N, C-alpha and C positions, 0 to 999 in steps of 0.2 A: 626673674628668667624663666622659672618653671611654668608660671601661668602664661607667659608670652608664648613659650614653646608649644604649650598644649592647646593654644587658641586655634590654630589652623586644623589641628586634629579634631577639635570639638566642632569646628565649622563644617568639616567633611562629614562628621557623624551626623549633625543636623540635616545636611543635605541629602544624606542617604535615607534619613528617617522620612523626610518629605516625599522622596521617591518611593519609599515603601508604601506610604499612604495612597500615592497615585496608582501603583501596581495592585494594592489590595482591592481598591475600587474597580479597577479594570478586570480582574479574574475570579475574585471571590463572590459568592452568593452570600452576602452580608449586608448589614446596615439597615437603614430605614426603608430603603426601597426594594427589600429582598423579594417581596411578592411580585413586583414588576419585573425583576430580573429573571424570576423563574418563569413567568408568563412569556417573556420575549424569548428566553432560551428554548422552552419547548415548542412554541409557535413556529420558530425559525427551523428548529430541527426537524419537525414533522414535515414541514414544506420542502426543506432541502432533501430529505430522504425520498420524498415523492418525486422530485425533480430528478434526482440522481438516479433512482431506479427506472423511471420513465426513460432517461437518457441511455442507460445501459441497455434497456430492452430495445430501444429504437437504434441502438449503435450510433448514437450521435454525441460526438466529442464536444461540441458546443454546449449542449444541454448539461452534460456532465460538469463542464468547467462552471457553468452557471450555478449548479448545485455546491460546488466547492466553495464559491464566493459566499454564498448565502449560509452555509453551515456554520453554526456556533460552537462544534465540539471542540475547538481549540481552547476555549475558555476553561472548562473544568480540568483539562490536561495541564494547562499552564497554572491553574490554581493548584494542582496537586504538586507541581514542581515548587512554586513559590511557598506553599505551606510546609513542604519538607525543608526547604532552605531556612525559613523563619522559625521552624519548630512550632507552628501553629497547629496543634493536634485537632482541634475542633474543625477548622476549615479543611484540613487534610482529609479527615473522614468524610466531610460533607462534600468535598470535590470528587474524592473516589466514588462515592455513592452516585453522585449526579453523572459521572462519566460512565460507569458501568450501566446505569439505567438507560442512558442515552444510547449506548452501544447496543444493548437489547432492543431498544425501540427501533433502531434503524434497520437491525437484522429482521425483526418481526414484520416491519413494512415490506421489505424486499421479499420475504417468504409469502406474505398475502398478495403481493403483485404476482408471484408465481403461480399461485393457486388459480387465478383467473385466465392465465395464459394457455393458449391451446399447445404451443410448441414449448419444447425444454429450452432453457437458457443454458448454454455451456460454452467453454472454450472453443470447441470445435465449430461452432455456428456463430459466435459473436466476438468480434474484436476488442470490445471493451472488457468482456470478461477475460479473454486470453492475455490481456496486458496486465492483468491483476492477480492471476492465480499461480504464477511461478516467479516469486521474488527472488532477487539475487543480492549478492553483497554490494553491487553497485547501487541498489536501491537504498541500502543502508547508509552508504557514503553520501548519496544525494539527500537523503533525510536528515543527516547529521548537519550538513552545510545548511539546509533550509532551516533546521531548528536553531542554529546560531542566529540566523537572520531574525527569526521570530522572537527569540529572546532579547536581542538587542533593541528590537522595535518595541518591545513591552518596557524596556528600561528607559528608552529615549522617546519621548513624545514627538520631537522634532523629525524622526524618521517613521513615525507610525503609518505613514501613507503607503509604506511597503507591505502592510498586512494583507491586502488582496492578493498580492503576487505570492506571498507565504501560504495562504490559504490553498491557492491552486497547486503550488508545488508540493505541499506536504499530504495532500489527498487522504483525508479521513473518512468522510461518508461514502463516497463510491465504492471503496473496498468492502464496507459493511453491507452495502446494498448487494454487491455480488455474493457475499456469504449467504444472504437470505434467499436470493434466486437459485443459486447452485444447490443449496440444501434441499429446497423444495423439488428441484429436478432430480435429486438422488446422487449428485456428484459430490460426495462427501470430501474426496481429496482435494477438489478445486476450492471448495468452501474453506478447507484448512489453510490452503495457499493464500487465498484472500484475507483470512484473519491473520496469517503471518505477516503479510504486507501492512496491515493496520498496526499490529503490535510493534513491528519495526519503526513505524512513524512515531508511535507513543514513546517507545524507548528512546529514540533520537531526541524528542522534545525534552523528556525528563533529564537526559544526560547532558545534552548541550546547555539546557537552562541552568543546571547545577554548576557547570563550569563557567558559564558566563557570570553568574551571580557570585562566584568566588572571586573571579578576576576583578569585578567591580567593588568587591568588599563587603557584600551583603551576608555572606556566609560568616565573616568575622564579627559582623555587627551582632549577629545573633549570640555569639559568645561573649562580647563585651557587655550586653545587656543582661546576660544570665547571672543568677545569684551563685550557683555553682557552675564555675566555669569549666572545671574538669570534666564534670558529667556531660556538660553541653558539648564539649570537644568529642568525647566518646560517642554521643548520639549522632553528631555530623560525621564521623567516621563511619558509623553504621549506615547512614543514608547513602553516603558515597559508594560503600561496599554493595549496597542493594542495587544501586544504579548500574555499577559495573557488572554485577552478576546478571541483571536483566539484558545488558548489551551482549554479553556472551552468549545467553541463553538464545537470543534471536539470531547470533552470528552462526551458530552451528548449523541450524536448518537452512540459512541463506547460502552458507558455503556448499552445503550438499546440493541444494538446488542449482547453483551456479555450474558445479561440476557436472551435474546430470544434464543440464542444458548443452553444455560444451560436448558431452558424450553423444547426446541425441543429434546435434547438429553434425558430428563427424560421421555417425552412422548414416544420416540422410543423405550426406554428400556421397559416401560410398555407394549406397543403394542407387542414388541418381545416376552414377556412372555406369553401373551394371545394365540398368534399364536403358539408358541411352545407347549403350553399345549394342544392345539386342535390338533396339528399334531403328537403329541407322540404317538408311535406304529403304525403309518402309514407309507407310502412310500413317503410322502411329507416332504420337509425341506425348510427352508428360504434361499434363494440365496442373497437377498440384502434388506436392509431398508434404504430408503433415504428421506431426507426432499425435499419438493418442495416449489414453490412460494406460497404466501398466506397461510403459516402455514400447507400446506398439507403434508401428509406422504404417500409414496409409498412403499408397502411391496410386493416383488416378491417371490413367493413360487413355487418350482419345484418339480415334482414327478409323480406318476402314479395314475390313478383312481382306486377306487371311491374317489370322493372329501370328504374331512372332512366337518363337519357340520358348513358351513360358517355363516349361521344366528345365530348360538348359539355363535360363536366367536364374532360377532357385538353386540349381546344382553349382553354378559359378559362385554365387554368393556364400552358399555353405562351405564351398572349398576355401573361401577367403576367411572363414572363421566367423561369418555372420549368423546370428540366430534367426533362421528364416522362419520359425514358427511365430516370430513377432513382426513379420513383414507381410502385409497384404497388398496384392497387386489387383487393381481393379480396372478393366479393360471396357471402355464405353464406345460402342460403334456409332460412327458419325456419317451422315450422307448429305452430300452437297447438291443442291438444285438451283437452277436458274431458269429464266422464262424462255430462254432460246434453246438451251440444251439441257436436258435432264440426265444427270449422270448419276449412276447407281453402282456402287462397288459390286464386284463379283462375290457370289455367295458360294 
């Protein structure tokens, strides 16, 4: 009876061991073809970095998406996760080293691109940069969901065709390209924001991978195969604690960034109302209102003279508690001409 009852358990263990072999081959840089694996990884990573950086500079979403599909950076990150779950210290250190080296390579390529560009690349002038320098809590939630899909795709070869979609959703190389470009342009705070987005995605992959592996029984398998099961349980607990701390570490700045974004949007809405009230009935209208670094707001207004009472606008905003030292109003005169009638505003 005992052997009959243990047969299904042994069968499940054997199936998990076969799956482990498949996953090790998919994410570890190991085995007889390790040199070819390294060659493929670095070739694709360099090309993906060039494509991503060029896409960011050209403000081309399609090009950036192409770089996401080509980029192989997911492999060492998932390798770090799998090695942690399996207790494979050798492949853990190897995956971490390759991941860190890959991150440094992408940032360096972005920085070198920035050196040859005439204009600075920043959030103020580039939508691709702007979308990656202010990550929020919702980015962590999206990364966690995407990480779950990626982990399940790693476990199950029958749904591995979802990996291109995971590569697009998790976005690893483009934020690093933005880090290099903004560092070269001197926008350190924007570079830090893009790096936070990348770190958020990595934390999500590690966390969701550990959870999915536990659900599928692979964390338990590590304990079953260990000689000292109690020591292995402690090591597994430390691994989970490290993952939780990593998630908390990225959640704090993400929460701060989310609250700051809400505050900035509220301030912009109030400033917009004051400027629109001051320009009502005139030939002036707001063209754009954008947040800048250090909590500044730039309002660009276009129209024809005479100017509205700008001093009154500032007085009104100050009276409502707005810090007017952080609000810049820029009035740009515009003149309309046509072939039949040339109209010039009074000066």
